[in-house]
C-alpha positions as CSV (number, residue, x, y, z in Angstrom):
1,M,74.6,137.6,163.3
2,V,75.4,141.2,162.3
3,A,72.6,142.4,159.6
4,Q,72.0,145.7,159.2
5,T,69.5,146.6,156.3
6,P,66.2,145.6,155.9
7,A,66.7,143.1,153.0
8,E,69.9,141.6,154.9
9,R,67.7,141.7,158.0
10,A,64.5,139.6,155.8
11,L,67.4,137.5,154.0
12,A,69.0,136.2,157.4
13,R,65.3,135.1,159.0
14,S,64.9,131.4,159.0
15,Y,61.9,129.5,157.2
16,T,60.5,126.2,156.5
17,T,59.2,125.4,153.1
18,G,55.9,124.3,152.3
19,F,57.3,121.3,150.7
20,G,58.5,118.8,153.0
21,P,58.6,120.6,154.9
22,V,62.4,121.4,154.7
23,G,63.7,123.7,157.8
24,F,66.5,126.8,157.1
25,D,68.1,127.6,160.0
26,I,70.2,130.4,159.4
27,S,73.0,131.0,162.0
28,D,74.6,133.6,160.0
29,L,74.6,135.6,156.7
30,S,77.7,137.9,155.4
31,V,76.8,140.1,152.3
32,D,79.9,141.4,150.7
33,H,79.6,144.1,148.3
34,H,82.1,144.5,145.4
35,P,82.9,147.7,143.1
36,N,80.6,146.6,140.1
37,R,77.9,146.4,142.3
38,S,77.2,142.6,142.5
39,L,76.9,141.1,146.0
40,T,78.2,137.5,147.6
41,L,75.9,136.7,150.4
42,T,77.5,133.6,152.5
43,Y,75.4,132.0,154.7
44,R,75.6,129.6,156.8
45,L,72.8,127.1,158.0
46,T,71.0,124.0,159.3
47,V,68.9,122.2,157.4
48,V,66.1,119.9,158.9
49,R,64.3,117.3,157.7
50,P,61.3,115.2,159.0
51,G,63.3,111.9,159.2
52,H,67.0,113.0,158.3
53,P,69.9,114.2,160.5
54,D,70.2,117.8,160.3
55,E,73.0,119.1,157.9
56,R,74.9,121.6,158.9
57,W,75.9,124.1,155.6
58,E,77.9,127.1,154.6
59,F,76.0,128.6,151.0
60,T,77.6,131.1,148.7
61,L,75.7,133.1,146.2
62,L,76.8,135.2,143.8
63,W,74.3,138.3,143.2
64,D,75.1,140.1,139.8
65,D,71.5,141.2,139.5
66,K,71.9,144.9,139.2
67,S,68.2,145.5,139.1
68,F,68.4,144.5,143.3
69,V,70.5,147.0,144.5
70,D,68.7,149.3,145.5
71,V,67.2,146.9,147.8
72,F,69.9,145.3,149.4
73,T,71.5,148.6,149.8
74,S,68.3,150.9,150.6
75,A,67.0,151.7,154.3
76,T,63.4,151.8,153.4
77,P,62.8,149.6,150.2
78,D,59.8,148.8,148.4
79,P,58.3,146.0,150.3
80,E,56.9,144.5,147.3
81,R,60.9,144.7,145.7
82,L,61.8,143.4,149.6
83,R,59.8,140.6,148.9
84,M,60.1,139.5,145.6
85,L,64.0,139.5,146.3
86,V,63.6,137.2,149.6
87,H,61.5,135.0,147.1
88,L,64.1,134.7,144.8
89,V,66.9,133.9,147.0
90,R,65.3,131.1,149.1
91,S,64.4,129.9,145.7
92,L,67.9,129.8,145.2
93,L,69.3,128.1,148.3
94,E,66.3,125.5,147.6
95,E,67.0,124.9,144.4
96,W,70.8,124.5,145.6
97,F,69.9,122.0,148.3
98,D,67.8,120.1,146.0
99,T,70.5,119.9,143.6
100,K,73.8,120.0,144.9
101,G,74.6,116.3,144.8
102,H,74.0,115.9,140.9
103,N,75.2,119.1,139.8
104,R,78.4,120.1,140.0
105,R,77.9,123.9,139.9
106,S,75.6,123.5,142.5
107,A,77.9,121.5,144.5
108,Q,80.6,124.3,144.4
109,M,78.1,126.5,146.1
110,G,78.3,125.1,149.7
111,R,80.0,122.8,151.8
112,Q,79.4,120.8,154.4
113,L,79.8,122.2,157.9
114,P,80.9,119.2,160.7
């Protein structure tokens, strides 16, 4: 996994939610920067839930909120803004996982891996 900026390193860390608990074991994160200053985050991860088989996924999130571009690109981002960014992205990742089975837009953001 190649994570260069502090934001990329923070976003590439595996974590466990307080609900369940559900674990998001991140094996890879790629961040593609686009000319219009948006980004595409592509995760490869394993979702671990008690009582369920592990699930491997690729999840793609288009990030077009320009207000966080400085956090993504800075060598020394503001710690509070970095914390907010990580919280927002993780919330979107968890929302995708929870809604992918019944929301077409969410379903299109991920694909299950063998």
